[in-house]
Backbone bond lengths (Angstrom), bond angles and torsions (degrees), N, CA, C in turn:
res aa  C-N    CA-C-N  psi(-1)  N-CA   C-N-CA  omega(-1)  CA-C   N-CA-C  phi
1 M - - - 1.488 - - 1.559 109.01 -
2 V 1.258 117.10 152.35 1.481 119.38 179.10 1.489 105.21 -133.95
3 I 1.336 112.63 139.09 1.497 123.00 175.57 1.533 102.42 -91.22
4 S 1.313 118.90 116.77 1.429 118.72 -173.35 1.514 114.22 -109.53
5 S 1.192 127.91 2.52 1.424 129.83 175.34 1.486 115.86 -85.09
6 S 1.251 120.52 -9.20 1.342 119.24 -178.49 1.596 113.35 -114.51
7 C 1.237 115.04 2.06 1.557 120.35 -177.59 1.505 115.11 -101.89
8 Y 1.357 117.47 9.90 1.518 117.70 177.92 1.493 106.76 -107.19
9 P 1.307 118.02 148.68 1.477 123.70 176.85 1.537 112.65 -84.92
10 H 1.324 113.73 98.57 1.489 123.14 176.92 1.403 110.46 -128.17
11 K 1.363 114.64 163.48 1.469 119.88 170.72 1.503 111.74 -61.07
12 E 1.287 121.44 149.79 1.477 124.31 173.71 1.508 115.38 -49.74
13 V 1.392 120.31 -30.98 1.369 120.86 174.95 1.563 117.92 -61.66
14 H 1.358 111.82 -34.55 1.410 118.92 179.57 1.502 114.54 -86.40
15 K 1.371 115.97 -5.17 1.418 118.03 173.42 1.490 117.57 -98.81
16 Q 1.364 113.14 -15.99 1.424 120.05 178.74 1.546 114.31 -71.88
17 T 1.353 119.56 126.69 1.421 118.58 -173.89 1.592 109.65 -116.52
18 W 1.315 122.18 -11.63 1.509 126.73 -177.73 1.460 112.31 -133.84
19 R 1.318 120.32 141.61 1.443 125.47 176.13 1.481 106.18 -121.92
20 S 1.338 117.36 127.40 1.405 119.80 177.83 1.590 114.44 -64.56
21 P 1.331 115.98 161.24 1.505 112.94 179.49 1.455 119.28 -61.24
22 D 1.403 115.94 -24.56 1.552 115.70 -178.61 1.585 105.87 -80.09
23 G 1.402 120.20 -9.42 1.381 122.12 178.33 1.438 118.16 75.37
24 K 1.286 119.22 7.62 1.507 124.71 174.68 1.509 115.19 -98.62
25 T 1.254 116.63 -26.02 1.494 121.76 -175.09 1.493 111.98 -106.88
26 N 1.321 118.02 126.50 1.488 124.60 176.05 1.429 107.03 -119.51
27 N 1.331 118.65 143.57 1.415 126.08 -174.43 1.516 109.56 -137.41
28 H 1.303 115.03 158.92 1.432 124.29 173.09 1.576 111.79 -106.01
29 I 1.326 117.64 86.37 1.516 122.20 -174.80 1.401 117.22 -115.76
30 D 1.345 120.52 -17.24 1.477 125.82 -179.58 1.562 108.41 -96.91
31 H 1.288 117.60 132.26 1.356 120.99 178.81 1.565 113.80 -131.40
32 T 1.258 117.62 172.77 1.496 120.30 171.26 1.531 105.69 -117.69
33 L 1.273 110.64 138.11 1.558 120.18 179.34 1.449 108.29 -110.31
34 N 1.378 120.62 125.71 1.388 122.74 -179.93 1.473 110.65 -130.65
35 D 1.299 117.41 155.01 1.497 121.32 178.44 1.583 110.67 -68.59
36 K 1.222 115.62 143.75 1.567 119.03 -171.87 1.429 108.16 -64.11
37 R 1.306 122.98 -34.28 1.472 123.88 179.18 1.494 112.76 -64.49
38 S 1.329 121.57 -34.62 1.469 124.22 178.23 1.594 113.65 -99.55
39 A 1.295 116.25 12.13 1.466 119.11 -179.73 1.524 110.68 -63.84
40 S 1.368 120.55 -30.63 1.452 119.52 -176.41 1.475 111.79 -79.80
41 S 1.337 118.20 -9.41 1.473 123.48 176.90 1.506 116.30 -87.28
42 I 1.383 115.92 1.65 1.442 122.42 -179.32 1.590 105.68 -110.43
43 P 1.247 122.68 97.63 1.385 124.75 -172.72 1.564 110.97 -82.88
44 D 1.295 122.37 -24.27 1.451 121.52 -173.30 1.499 113.19 -157.48
45 V 1.265 120.39 136.18 1.485 127.28 174.46 1.491 110.39 -138.10
46 K 1.347 116.36 126.86 1.554 117.75 175.98 1.513 107.62 -152.40
47 S 1.258 117.06 178.11 1.474 123.71 -171.56 1.530 105.65 -102.39
48 C 1.300 114.10 148.23 1.543 119.47 174.34 1.519 105.01 -112.13
49 R 1.369 110.91 115.46 1.496 116.36 -179.07 1.424 114.23 -81.11
50 G 1.320 122.41 -22.42 1.504 125.39 -168.54 1.509 111.99 -85.30
51 S 1.245 121.11 -6.77 1.466 121.40 -176.84 1.485 107.41 -73.94
52 N 1.351 121.60 139.15 1.491 130.17 178.65 1.428 107.30 -113.85
53 H 1.343 115.62 102.57 1.430 118.32 177.56 1.466 115.01 -136.08
54 G 1.290 117.40 26.54 1.476 129.10 173.10 1.507 113.44 65.10
55 S 1.307 120.49 33.32 1.474 123.40 174.50 1.507 109.57 -133.85
56 D 1.370 119.26 163.37 1.402 124.78 -177.86 1.555 108.50 -90.92
57 H 1.317 115.98 3.87 1.545 120.36 177.26 1.508 105.14 -98.50
58 F 1.343 116.84 154.10 1.501 122.95 172.69 1.492 107.63 -101.51
59 L 1.294 112.34 153.84 1.492 119.74 177.30 1.546 111.12 -68.69
60 V 1.300 115.17 137.86 1.443 120.62 -179.95 1.541 105.36 -105.30
61 K 1.384 117.49 120.11 1.432 120.23 -169.86 1.617 103.00 -114.71
62 G 1.248 115.86 130.65 1.530 118.83 168.36 1.429 117.25 -126.52
63 K 1.330 116.66 154.93 1.414 122.57 178.23 1.519 110.17 -104.51
64 H 1.325 115.84 138.43 1.437 121.63 -175.25 1.539 107.83 -124.88
65 I 1.204 119.08 137.75 1.518 127.54 177.35 1.478 107.17 -111.06
66 C 1.337 116.79 116.21 1.444 124.19 -177.04 1.572 106.82 -82.12
67 K 1.345 114.03 117.98 1.452 119.02 177.63 1.480 108.38 -110.31
68 I 1.352 116.91 113.50 1.475 122.59 -174.86 1.543 104.78 -107.22
69 A 1.353 113.12 126.73 1.467 117.77 179.14 1.592 104.21 -89.68
70 Y 1.275 114.38 146.21 1.463 120.89 178.16 1.575 104.61 -132.52
71 I 1.388 110.82 154.27 1.457 122.00 179.74 1.504 106.11 -92.34
72 R 1.348 114.88 129.87 1.465 121.29 169.75 1.476 111.23 -87.88
73 H 1.298 118.05 126.44 1.363 121.48 178.72 1.557 110.96 -92.31
74 E 1.284 114.41 129.10 1.430 119.21 178.25 1.507 112.42 -65.50
75 I 1.362 118.62 134.62 1.412 121.72 172.14 1.478 113.35 -78.36
76 N 1.317 118.12 119.31 1.487 121.96 -176.10 1.528 108.46 -65.74
77 R 1.306 115.30 98.54 1.415 123.34 -178.85 1.496 113.48 -71.10
78 N 1.267 122.39 -35.72 1.456 128.55 -179.61 1.553 108.00 -116.83
79 P 1.241 118.51 84.27 1.536 118.11 -178.82 1.577 108.30 -74.22
80 K 1.275 110.29 148.60 1.468 116.46 -175.55 1.570 108.83 -69.06
81 K 1.324 115.71 124.68 1.487 117.73 177.00 1.507 111.15 -91.20
82 F 1.239 118.27 141.06 1.436 127.97 168.40 1.479 118.28 -87.11
83 N 1.315 118.50 131.49 1.436 122.95 176.40 1.507 109.78 -85.48
84 V 1.329 113.21 92.35 1.455 122.69 -173.40 1.534 109.59 -73.47
85 G 1.276 116.98 -22.44 1.526 125.40 -176.03 1.535 109.26 -66.09
86 R 1.348 114.35 -29.65 1.504 117.70 -177.88 1.495 111.62 -69.16
87 L 1.406 117.48 -19.92 1.514 119.45 177.12 1.460 114.09 -62.05
88 R 1.266 116.53 -18.43 1.479 120.59 -179.02 1.543 112.18 -84.88
89 E 1.299 117.00 -16.54 1.521 120.67 177.38 1.523 114.99 -66.59
90 P 1.362 116.05 141.94 1.434 117.98 -174.12 1.457 118.22 -64.94
91 I 1.349 112.17 -32.39 1.506 120.60 179.83 1.643 107.22 -68.95
92 V 1.200 118.32 -43.90 1.371 121.07 177.32 1.512 115.12 -65.62
93 I 1.309 109.98 -33.81 1.654 114.80 178.55 1.547 105.09 -67.62
94 T 1.295 120.99 -47.17 1.449 121.69 -178.87 1.410 116.63 -64.21
95 N 1.435 118.04 -41.15 1.449 122.89 170.04 1.537 113.12 -54.35
96 Y 1.363 115.10 -43.47 1.436 115.81 178.35 1.474 117.82 -66.54
97 Q 1.418 111.62 -39.90 1.455 118.06 173.83 1.473 117.23 -58.97
98 Q 1.378 116.59 -36.87 1.451 124.26 -179.61 1.558 107.86 -71.81
99 L 1.300 116.76 -41.68 1.418 124.32 179.34 1.507 109.26 -59.74
100 E 1.402 115.58 -44.22 1.495 123.14 179.98 1.511 109.26 -64.08
101 K 1.288 119.27 -40.50 1.514 124.71 178.09 1.543 108.61 -62.24
102 N 1.361 118.17 -52.13 1.361 122.30 179.96 1.619 111.73 -57.23
103 L 1.282 118.84 -38.32 1.469 120.78 -179.87 1.514 109.48 -64.09
104 K 1.400 115.61 -45.14 1.447 123.31 -177.14 1.476 110.57 -62.69
105 T 1.323 117.32 -42.30 1.507 119.91 -179.29 1.555 107.96 -71.17
106 S 1.330 121.81 -34.61 1.470 119.78 -179.01 1.476 111.13 -75.93
107 R 1.317 119.53 -25.44 1.476 124.78 175.98 1.677 107.48 -70.28
108 K 1.365 114.63 -42.28 1.431 118.87 -178.28 1.579 108.61 -65.91
109 K 1.323 116.81 -39.39 1.485 119.95 -177.23 1.598 107.76 -69.40
110 K 1.218 121.15 -38.51 1.452 126.38 173.77 1.527 111.96 -58.70
111 G 1.302 115.43 -40.90 1.438 122.25 -177.82 1.489 112.98 -69.75
112 K 1.363 115.48 -26.29 1.449 119.65 -177.97 1.538 110.11 -81.25
113 N 1.316 116.89 -30.40 1.462 120.85 -177.64 1.461 111.67 -74.03
């Protein structure tokens, strides 16, 4: 885990996240905690002093860059070529005709069930 609110170069005003009740002391006590793998996708974190939400803490604002990985598909440089000339051979013709008959009979059997 990485604490990412204290590692950016900002003015002290933008690092302070808490003001004491007397209004004189400011401190840096609020942080953001991120996973170490995604620490590089957080480019900036600082406090927002102008928000009015009824607390003595300031809002801590961070920017996040969404990095989406994508898969590159290889272009098939050598596509498989079919030997169309073999379709004229008598053995291939008879095998194809038998296959066609088997498919027709199996369709008829499915239709009866």
